[in-house]
BATIDREN-743372 format. One record per atom (N, C-alpha, C): residue number from 1; atom name; x, y, z. Coordinates in steps of 0.2 Angstrom, whole numbers, padded with zeros to 4 digits. Layout:
BATIDREN-743372
+-----+-------+-------+-------+-------+
: num : atomo :    c1 :    c2 :    c3 :
+-----+-------+-------+-------+-------+
: NUM :    CA :     X :     Y :     Z :
...
+-----+-------+-------+-------+-------+
This chain:
BATIDREN-743372
+-----+-------+-------+-------+-------+
: num : atomo :    c1 :    c2 :    c3 :
+-----+-------+-------+-------+-------+
:   1 :     N :  0101 :  0140 : -0021 :
:   1 :    CA :  0102 :  0135 : -0027 :
:   1 :     C :  0106 :  0132 : -0030 :
:   2 :     N :  0112 :  0136 : -0029 :
:   2 :    CA :  0119 :  0131 : -0030 :
:   2 :     C :  0119 :  0124 : -0027 :
:   3 :     N :  0117 :  0124 : -0020 :
:   3 :    CA :  0118 :  0118 : -0018 :
:   3 :     C :  0113 :  0111 : -0021 :
:   4 :     N :  0108 :  0114 : -0023 :
:   4 :    CA :  0103 :  0110 : -0026 :
:   4 :     C :  0105 :  0107 : -0032 :
:   5 :     N :  0109 :  0111 : -0035 :
:   5 :    CA :  0112 :  0113 : -0045 :
:   5 :     C :  0118 :  0106 : -0044 :
:   6 :     N :  0123 :  0109 : -0038 :
:   6 :    CA :  0129 :  0106 : -0036 :
:   6 :     C :  0126 :  0096 : -0036 :
:   7 :     N :  0121 :  0096 : -0031 :
:   7 :    CA :  0121 :  0089 : -0029 :
:   7 :     C :  0118 :  0087 : -0034 :
:   8 :     N :  0112 :  0088 : -0039 :
:   8 :    CA :  0110 :  0087 : -0044 :
:   8 :     C :  0116 :  0086 : -0049 :
:   9 :     N :  0119 :  0089 : -0052 :
:   9 :    CA :  0126 :  0088 : -0055 :
:   9 :     C :  0132 :  0082 : -0053 :
:  10 :     N :  0133 :  0080 : -0047 :
:  10 :    CA :  0136 :  0078 : -0043 :
:  10 :     C :  0134 :  0071 : -0043 :
:  11 :     N :  0128 :  0071 : -0041 :
:  11 :    CA :  0126 :  0064 : -0040 :
:  11 :     C :  0120 :  0060 : -0044 :
:  12 :     N :  0117 :  0064 : -0048 :
:  12 :    CA :  0112 :  0062 : -0050 :
:  12 :     C :  0111 :  0066 : -0058 :
:  13 :     N :  0119 :  0064 : -0062 :
:  13 :    CA :  0117 :  0065 : -0069 :
:  13 :     C :  0113 :  0060 : -0074 :
:  14 :     N :  0113 :  0054 : -0069 :
:  14 :    CA :  0107 :  0049 : -0074 :
:  14 :     C :  0101 :  0052 : -0076 :
:  15 :     N :  0099 :  0056 : -0073 :
:  15 :    CA :  0091 :  0061 : -0075 :
:  15 :     C :  0092 :  0063 : -0082 :
:  16 :     N :  0100 :  0066 : -0083 :
:  16 :    CA :  0097 :  0069 : -0091 :
:  16 :     C :  0100 :  0065 : -0096 :
:  17 :     N :  0103 :  0058 : -0095 :
:  17 :    CA :  0105 :  0056 : -0099 :
:  17 :     C :  0101 :  0052 : -0104 :
:  18 :     N :  0095 :  0051 : -0105 :
:  18 :    CA :  0092 :  0050 : -0110 :
:  18 :     C :  0086 :  0056 : -0111 :
:  19 :     N :  0086 :  0060 : -0107 :
:  19 :    CA :  0081 :  0066 : -0112 :
:  19 :     C :  0074 :  0064 : -0108 :
:  20 :     N :  0074 :  0062 : -0102 :
:  20 :    CA :  0067 :  0059 : -0099 :
:  20 :     C :  0066 :  0064 : -0094 :
:  21 :     N :  0070 :  0068 : -0092 :
:  21 :    CA :  0070 :  0073 : -0088 :
:  21 :     C :  0070 :  0080 : -0088 :
:  22 :     N :  0067 :  0085 : -0087 :
:  22 :    CA :  0071 :  0093 : -0089 :
:  22 :     C :  0069 :  0097 : -0081 :
:  23 :     N :  0071 :  0101 : -0079 :
:  23 :    CA :  0069 :  0108 : -0076 :
:  23 :     C :  0065 :  0112 : -0077 :
:  24 :     N :  0058 :  0111 : -0073 :
:  24 :    CA :  0052 :  0115 : -0075 :
:  24 :     C :  0051 :  0120 : -0070 :
:  25 :     N :  0054 :  0120 : -0066 :
:  25 :    CA :  0052 :  0126 : -0060 :
:  25 :     C :  0059 :  0128 : -0056 :
:  26 :     N :  0060 :  0133 : -0055 :
:  26 :    CA :  0065 :  0135 : -0049 :
:  26 :     C :  0060 :  0142 : -0045 :
:  27 :     N :  0065 :  0142 : -0039 :
:  27 :    CA :  0063 :  0148 : -0036 :
:  27 :     C :  0069 :  0149 : -0029 :
:  28 :     N :  0071 :  0157 : -0028 :
:  28 :    CA :  0075 :  0156 : -0024 :
:  28 :     C :  0073 :  0163 : -0017 :
:  29 :     N :  0074 :  0165 : -0013 :
:  29 :    CA :  0073 :  0169 : -0008 :
:  29 :     C :  0080 :  0170 : -0003 :
:  30 :     N :  0080 :  0175 :  0000 :
:  30 :    CA :  0083 :  0177 :  0004 :
:  30 :     C :  0083 :  0176 :  0012 :
:  31 :     N :  0076 :  0175 :  0013 :
:  31 :    CA :  0074 :  0175 :  0020 :
:  31 :     C :  0078 :  0171 :  0024 :
:  32 :     N :  0079 :  0169 :  0030 :
:  32 :    CA :  0080 :  0165 :  0034 :
:  32 :     C :  0087 :  0160 :  0033 :
:  33 :     N :  0093 :  0161 :  0030 :
:  33 :    CA :  0097 :  0161 :  0029 :
:  33 :     C :  0097 :  0157 :  0021 :
:  34 :     N :  0093 :  0160 :  0018 :
:  34 :    CA :  0093 :  0157 :  0010 :
:  34 :     C :  0087 :  0152 :  0011 :
:  35 :     N :  0083 :  0151 :  0005 :
:  35 :    CA :  0080 :  0146 :  0001 :
:  35 :     C :  0079 :  0145 : -0007 :
:  36 :     N :  0079 :  0138 : -0009 :
:  36 :    CA :  0079 :  0139 : -0015 :
:  36 :     C :  0075 :  0130 : -0017 :
:  37 :     N :  0073 :  0131 : -0024 :
:  37 :    CA :  0068 :  0125 : -0023 :
:  37 :     C :  0067 :  0125 : -0029 :
:  38 :     N :  0069 :  0117 : -0033 :
:  38 :    CA :  0069 :  0115 : -0039 :
:  38 :     C :  0065 :  0111 : -0043 :
:  39 :     N :  0061 :  0111 : -0047 :
:  39 :    CA :  0057 :  0105 : -0048 :
:  39 :     C :  0059 :  0102 : -0054 :
:  40 :     N :  0061 :  0096 : -0055 :
:  40 :    CA :  0063 :  0092 : -0060 :
:  40 :     C :  0059 :  0086 : -0062 :
:  41 :     N :  0055 :  0088 : -0070 :
:  41 :    CA :  0050 :  0083 : -0073 :
:  41 :     C :  0051 :  0078 : -0075 :
:  42 :     N :  0047 :  0072 : -0076 :
:  42 :    CA :  0048 :  0066 : -0081 :
:  42 :     C :  0041 :  0067 : -0084 :
:  43 :     N :  0037 :  0062 : -0087 :
:  43 :    CA :  0031 :  0062 : -0088 :
:  43 :     C :  0028 :  0061 : -0084 :
:  44 :     N :  0029 :  0055 : -0079 :
:  44 :    CA :  0026 :  0056 : -0072 :
:  44 :     C :  0028 :  0057 : -0065 :
:  45 :     N :  0034 :  0060 : -0063 :
:  45 :    CA :  0036 :  0059 : -0059 :
:  45 :     C :  0040 :  0065 : -0060 :
:  46 :     N :  0039 :  0070 : -0053 :
:  46 :    CA :  0044 :  0077 : -0050 :
:  46 :     C :  0047 :  0076 : -0044 :
:  47 :     N :  0052 :  0077 : -0046 :
:  47 :    CA :  0057 :  0077 : -0040 :
:  47 :     C :  0056 :  0084 : -0038 :
:  48 :     N :  0056 :  0086 : -0032 :
:  48 :    CA :  0055 :  0093 : -0029 :
:  48 :     C :  0063 :  0094 : -0024 :
:  49 :     N :  0067 :  0097 : -0026 :
:  49 :    CA :  0072 :  0100 : -0021 :
:  49 :     C :  0072 :  0105 : -0019 :
:  50 :     N :  0072 :  0103 : -0012 :
:  50 :    CA :  0072 :  0112 : -0008 :
:  50 :     C :  0079 :  0110 : -0003 :
:  51 :     N :  0082 :  0118 : -0003 :
:  51 :    CA :  0086 :  0120 :  0001 :
:  51 :     C :  0083 :  0124 :  0005 :
:  52 :     N :  0085 :  0123 :  0012 :
:  52 :    CA :  0080 :  0128 :  0018 :
:  52 :     C :  0084 :  0127 :  0024 :
:  53 :     N :  0089 :  0134 :  0027 :
:  53 :    CA :  0093 :  0133 :  0032 :
:  53 :     C :  0098 :  0125 :  0032 :
:  54 :     N :  0101 :  0130 :  0026 :
:  54 :    CA :  0108 :  0124 :  0025 :
:  54 :     C :  0107 :  0116 :  0024 :
:  55 :     N :  0101 :  0115 :  0024 :
:  55 :    CA :  0101 :  0108 :  0022 :
:  55 :     C :  0097 :  0108 :  0015 :
:  56 :     N :  0097 :  0102 :  0013 :
:  56 :    CA :  0093 :  0100 :  0006 :
:  56 :     C :  0090 :  0093 :  0006 :
:  57 :     N :  0084 :  0096 :  0005 :
:  57 :    CA :  0078 :  0091 :  0003 :
:  57 :     C :  0076 :  0088 : -0001 :
:  58 :     N :  0073 :  0083 : -0002 :
:  58 :    CA :  0069 :  0080 : -0008 :
:  58 :     C :  0064 :  0078 : -0007 :
:  59 :     N :  0058 :  0079 : -0011 :
:  59 :    CA :  0052 :  0075 : -0012 :
:  59 :     C :  0052 :  0074 : -0017 :
:  60 :     N :  0046 :  0068 : -0018 :
:  60 :    CA :  0044 :  0064 : -0024 :
:  60 :     C :  0035 :  0065 : -0026 :
:  61 :     N :  0033 :  0068 : -0034 :
:  61 :    CA :  0027 :  0070 : -0033 :
:  61 :     C :  0024 :  0067 : -0040 :
:  62 :     N :  0019 :  0064 : -0039 :
:  62 :    CA :  0015 :  0060 : -0045 :
:  62 :     C :  0013 :  0065 : -0048 :
:  63 :     N :  0014 :  0066 : -0057 :
:  63 :    CA :  0011 :  0070 : -0059 :
:  63 :     C :  0004 :  0067 : -0061 :
:  64 :     N :  0003 :  0063 : -0057 :
:  64 :    CA : -0007 :  0059 : -0060 :
:  64 :     C : -0010 :  0060 : -0055 :
:  65 :     N : -0007 :  0062 : -0049 :
:  65 :    CA : -0010 :  0063 : -0044 :
:  65 :     C : -0014 :  0073 : -0043 :
:  66 :     N : -0021 :  0073 : -0044 :
:  66 :    CA : -0023 :  0080 : -0043 :
:  66 :     C : -0021 :  0085 : -0038 :
:  67 :     N : -0019 :  0081 : -0032 :
:  67 :    CA : -0016 :  0085 : -0026 :
:  67 :     C : -0010 :  0087 : -0026 :
:  68 :     N : -0006 :  0084 : -0031 :
:  68 :    CA :  0002 :  0086 : -0032 :
:  68 :     C :  0003 :  0083 : -0024 :
:  69 :     N :  0003 :  0078 : -0020 :
:  69 :    CA :  0005 :  0079 : -0015 :
:  69 :     C :  0012 :  0078 : -0014 :
:  70 :     N :  0016 :  0080 : -0010 :
:  70 :    CA :  0024 :  0080 : -0010 :
:  70 :     C :  0025 :  0074 : -0005 :
:  71 :     N :  0030 :  0068 : -0006 :
:  71 :    CA :  0030 :  0063 : -0003 :
:  71 :     C :  0038 :  0063 : -0002 :
:  72 :     N :  0041 :  0066 :  0005 :
:  72 :    CA :  0049 :  0064 :  0005 :
:  72 :     C :  0052 :  0057 :  0003 :
:  73 :     N :  0057 :  0059 : -0001 :
:  73 :    CA :  0060 :  0055 : -0002 :
:  73 :     C :  0060 :  0047 :  0003 :
:  74 :     N :  0061 :  0047 :  0007 :
:  74 :    CA :  0062 :  0045 :  0015 :
:  74 :     C :  0056 :  0039 :  0015 :
:  75 :     N :  0050 :  0043 :  0014 :
:  75 :    CA :  0043 :  0038 :  0013 :
:  75 :     C :  0044 :  0033 :  0006 :
:  76 :     N :  0047 :  0035 :  0000 :
:  76 :    CA :  0048 :  0032 : -0004 :
:  76 :     C :  0052 :  0027 : -0005 :
:  77 :     N :  0057 :  0028 :  0000 :
:  77 :    CA :  0062 :  0023 :  0000 :
:  77 :     C :  0061 :  0018 :  0006 :
:  78 :     N :  0057 :  0022 :  0010 :
:  78 :    CA :  0052 :  0015 :  0015 :
:  78 :     C :  0051 :  0011 :  0011 :
:  79 :     N :  0046 :  0012 :  0007 :
:  79 :    CA :  0042 :  0008 :  0004 :
:  79 :     C :  0044 :  0003 : -0002 :
:  80 :     N :  0049 :  0006 : -0003 :
:  80 :    CA :  0055 : -0001 : -0006 :
:  80 :     C :  0057 : -0006 : -0001 :
:  81 :     N :  0057 : -0004 :  0005 :
:  81 :    CA :  0060 : -0009 :  0009 :
:  81 :     C :  0066 : -0008 :  0010 :
:  82 :     N :  0071 : -0004 :  0009 :
:  82 :    CA :  0078 : -0005 :  0006 :
:  82 :     C :  0080 :  0001 :  0009 :
:  83 :     N :  0077 :  0005 :  0012 :
:  83 :    CA :  0080 :  0012 :  0013 :
:  83 :     C :  0086 :  0014 :  0018 :
:  84 :     N :  0090 :  0017 :  0016 :
:  84 :    CA :  0095 :  0017 :  0021 :
:  84 :     C :  0092 :  0021 :  0028 :
:  85 :     N :  0098 :  0021 :  0032 :
:  85 :    CA :  0095 :  0026 :  0040 :
:  85 :     C :  0098 :  0032 :  0039 :
:  86 :     N :  0092 :  0037 :  0037 :
:  86 :    CA :  0093 :  0044 :  0035 :
:  86 :     C :  0087 :  0045 :  0033 :
:  87 :     N :  0086 :  0052 :  0034 :
:  87 :    CA :  0079 :  0055 :  0029 :
:  87 :     C :  0079 :  0059 :  0025 :
:  88 :     N :  0073 :  0062 :  0025 :
:  88 :    CA :  0073 :  0067 :  0017 :
:  88 :     C :  0078 :  0068 :  0014 :
:  89 :     N :  0082 :  0072 :  0020 :
:  89 :    CA :  0089 :  0076 :  0017 :
:  89 :     C :  0092 :  0075 :  0015 :
:  90 :     N :  0093 :  0076 :  0009 :
:  90 :    CA :  0098 :  0074 :  0005 :
:  90 :     C :  0105 :  0078 :  0006 :
:  91 :     N :  0108 :  0081 :  0006 :
:  91 :    CA :  0112 :  0084 :  0010 :
:  91 :     C :  0116 :  0086 :  0015 :
:  92 :     N :  0118 :  0079 :  0019 :
:  92 :    CA :  0116 :  0078 :  0023 :
:  92 :     C :  0126 :  0083 :  0025 :
:  93 :     N :  0128 :  0085 :  0031 :
:  93 :    CA :  0135 :  0087 :  0033 :
:  93 :     C :  0140 :  0084 :  0029 :
:  94 :     N :  0141 :  0076 :  0029 :
:  94 :    CA :  0146 :  0074 :  0026 :
:  94 :     C :  0146 :  0071 :  0020 :
:  95 :     N :  0152 :  0072 :  0017 :
:  95 :    CA :  0151 :  0069 :  0010 :
:  95 :     C :  0151 :  0061 :  0011 :
:  96 :     N :  0150 :  0057 :  0016 :
:  96 :    CA :  0150 :  0051 :  0015 :
:  96 :     C :  0143 :  0048 :  0015 :
:  97 :     N :  0141 :  0054 :  0020 :
:  97 :    CA :  0133 :  0051 :  0020 :
:  97 :     C :  0129 :  0053 :  0013 :
:  98 :     N :  0132 :  0059 :  0010 :
:  98 :    CA :  0127 :  0062 :  0004 :
:  98 :     C :  0130 :  0056 :  0000 :
:  99 :     N :  0136 :  0055 : -0001 :
:  99 :    CA :  0138 :  0047 : -0005 :
:  99 :     C :  0131 :  0043 : -0005 :
: 100 :     N :  0132 :  0041 :  0002 :
: 100 :    CA :  0128 :  0034 :  0003 :
: 100 :     C :  0119 :  0036 :  0001 :
: 101 :     N :  0117 :  0040 :  0002 :
: 101 :    CA :  0112 :  0044 : -0001 :
: 101 :     C :  0111 :  0044 : -0010 :
: 102 :     N :  0115 :  0047 : -0010 :
: 102 :    CA :  0115 :  0046 : -0018 :
: 102 :     C :  0116 :  0040 : -0021 :
: 103 :     N :  0119 :  0036 : -0019 :
: 103 :    CA :  0122 :  0028 : -0021 :
: 103 :     C :  0115 :  0026 : -0022 :
: 104 :     N :  0110 :  0026 : -0017 :
: 104 :    CA :  0103 :  0022 : -0014 :
: 104 :     C :  0099 :  0025 : -0020 :
: 105 :     N :  0099 :  0030 : -0022 :
: 105 :    CA :  0094 :  0034 : -0027 :
: 105 :     C :  0095 :  0032 : -0034 :
: 106 :     N :  0102 :  0032 : -0034 :
: 106 :    CA :  0104 :  0029 : -0041 :
: 106 :     C :  0103 :  0022 : -0042 :
: 107 :     N :  0103 :  0017 : -0038 :
: 107 :    CA :  0103 :  0009 : -0037 :
: 107 :     C :  0094 :  0008 : -0037 :
: 108 :     N :  0090 :  0011 : -0034 :
: 108 :    CA :  0083 :  0013 : -0034 :
: 108 :     C :  0079 :  0015 : -0039 :
: 109 :     N :  0081 :  0020 : -0041 :
: 109 :    CA :  0078 :  0025 : -0046 :
: 109 :     C :  0075 :  0021 : -0051 :
: 110 :     N :  0074 :  0017 : -0055 :
: 110 :    CA :  0068 :  0013 : -0058 :
: 110 :     C :  0065 :  0010 : -0055 :
: 111 :     N :  0065 :  0006 : -0048 :
: 111 :    CA :  0058 :  0005 : -0043 :
: 111 :     C :  0054 :  0011 : -0041 :
: 112 :     N :  0059 :  0017 : -0042 :
: 112 :    CA :  0055 :  0024 : -0038 :
: 112 :     C :  0051 :  0027 : -0045 :
: 113 :     N :  0053 :  0026 : -0052 :
: 113 :    CA :  0049 :  0029 : -0057 :
: 113 :     C :  0043 :  0025 : -0057 :
: 114 :     N :  0044 :  0017 : -0057 :
: 114 :    CA :  0040 :  0014 : -0057 :
: 114 :     C :  0033 :  0013 : -0055 :
: 115 :     N :  0035 :  0014 : -0047 :
: 115 :    CA :  0030 :  0018 : -0042 :
: 115 :     C :  0026 :  0024 : -0043 :
: 116 :     N :  0030 :  0027 : -0048 :
: 116 :    CA :  0025 :  0034 : -0050 :
: 116 :     C :  0022 :  0033 : -0056 :
: 117 :     N :  0022 :  0028 : -0059 :
: 117 :    CA :  0020 :  0026 : -0069 :
: 117 :     C :  0013 :  0025 : -0066 :
: 118 :     N :  0009 :  0028 : -0071 :
: 118 :    CA :  0002 :  0028 : -0073 :
: 118 :     C :  0000 :  0019 : -0072 :
: 119 :     N :  0002 :  0015 : -0071 :
: 119 :    CA : -0001 :  0008 : -0071 :
: 119 :     C :  0000 :  0006 : -0065 :
: 120 :     N :  0004 :  0011 : -0060 :
: 120 :    CA :  0006 :  0008 : -0052 :
: 120 :     C :  0004 :  0014 : -0048 :
: 121 :     N :  0003 :  0019 : -0049 :
: 121 :    CA :  0001 :  0025 : -0046 :
: 121 :     C : -0002 :  0024 : -0039 :
: 122 :     N : -0010 :  0021 : -0042 :
: 122 :    CA : -0015 :  0021 : -0038 :
: 122 :     C : -0015 :  0016 : -0031 :
: 123 :     N : -0011 :  0010 : -0035 :
: 123 :    CA : -0007 :  0006 : -0029 :
: 123 :     C : -0001 :  0006 : -0024 :
: 124 :     N :  0004 :  0010 : -0027 :
: 124 :    CA :  0009 :  0016 : -0024 :
: 124 :     C :  0007 :  0019 : -0019 :
: 125 :     N :  0001 :  0024 : -0019 :
: 125 :    CA : -0002 :  0028 : -0014 :
: 125 :     C : -0005 :  0025 : -0010 :
: 126 :     N : -0008 :  0021 : -0013 :
: 126 :    CA : -0013 :  0016 : -0005 :
: 126 :     C : -0007 :  0016 : -0002 :
: 127 :     N :  0000 :  0010 : -0004 :
: 127 :    CA :  0004 :  0009 :  0000 :
: 127 :     C :  0006 :  0014 :  0004 :
: 128 :     N :  0008 :  0020 : -0001 :
: 128 :    CA :  0012 :  0027 :  0004 :
: 128 :     C :  0007 :  0028 :  0011 :
: 129 :     N :  0001 :  0031 :  0009 :
: 129 :    CA : -0005 :  0032 :  0014 :
: 129 :     C : -0006 :  0027 :  0020 :
: 130 :     N : -0003 :  0019 :  0019 :
: 130 :    CA : -0005 :  0013 :  0024 :
: 130 :     C :  0002 :  0016 :  0028 :
: 131 :     N :  0009 :  0016 :  0025 :
: 131 :    CA :  0015 :  0018 :  0029 :
: 131 :     C :  0014 :  0023 :  0032 :
: 132 :     N :  0011 :  0030 :  0030 :
: 132 :    CA :  0011 :  0035 :  0036 :
: 132 :     C :  0007 :  0034 :  0041 :
: 133 :     N :  0001 :  0031 :  0039 :
: 133 :    CA : -0003 :  0026 :  0043 :
: 133 :     C : -0001 :  0024 :  0050 :
: 134 :     N :  0003 :  0019 :  0048 :
: 134 :    CA :  0007 :  0015 :  0050 :
: 134 :     C :  0013 :  0017 :  0057 :
: 135 :     N :  0018 :  0023 :  0052 :
: 135 :    CA :  0022 :  0028 :  0056 :
: 135 :     C :  0015 :  0031 :  0062 :
: 136 :     N :  0011 :  0035 :  0060 :
: 136 :    CA :  0008 :  0036 :  0066 :
: 136 :     C :  0006 :  0035 :  0070 :
: 137 :     N :  0005 :  0028 :  0070 :
: 137 :    CA :  0002 :  0022 :  0076 :
: 137 :     C :  0006 :  0023 :  0080 :
: 138 :     N :  0012 :  0019 :  0077 :
: 138 :    CA :  0019 :  0020 :  0082 :
: 138 :     C :  0023 :  0024 :  0083 :
: 139 :     N :  0020 :  0029 :  0082 :
: 139 :    CA :  0025 :  0036 :  0085 :
: 139 :     C :  0024 :  0034 :  0095 :
: 140 :     N :  0028 :  0038 :  0097 :
: 140 :    CA :  0030 :  0039 :  0104 :
: 140 :     C :  0023 :  0045 :  0106 :
: 141 :     N :  0022 :  0048 :  0101 :
: 141 :    CA :  0017 :  0054 :  0103 :
: 141 :     C :  0009 :  0052 :  0102 :
: 142 :     N :  0009 :  0045 :  0100 :
: 142 :    CA :  0003 :  0042 :  0098 :
: 142 :     C :  0002 :  0037 :  0105 :
: 143 :     N :  0006 :  0036 :  0108 :
: 143 :    CA :  0007 :  0032 :  0114 :
: 143 :     C :  0004 :  0037 :  0120 :
: 144 :     N :  0006 :  0041 :  0120 :
: 144 :    CA :  0005 :  0047 :  0126 :
: 144 :     C : -0004 :  0048 :  0127 :
+-----+-------+-------+-------+-------+
């Protein structure tokens, strides 16, 4: 849990500045080297931070989606068309990479929130599904 909290405090303090986000769930376990999860919610967007096997990941969840499907932040950023070359792992080994990822999230966070807002969610969901289908069609596994 410490790694999640440290990342949020060090790199995403803007979540707390206008009182729109709140911690709504957290859980920890000591199996497989440690596991932790924290949900940070607004009225429309849930950010799920997961620490597992010494890696920190982030997913976005629409609170308008009945299935509450987790979408890796990497896909959300790809959909914005300006994603840095990194994966959904938000806590890579080097501080430089971590800084690049958090800077990208900071710069594009209002666009991410807009994608998950009530007026745009259905369109965003369709676009995310298309992106996933496109990736699957272009994957090397698909070509075999």
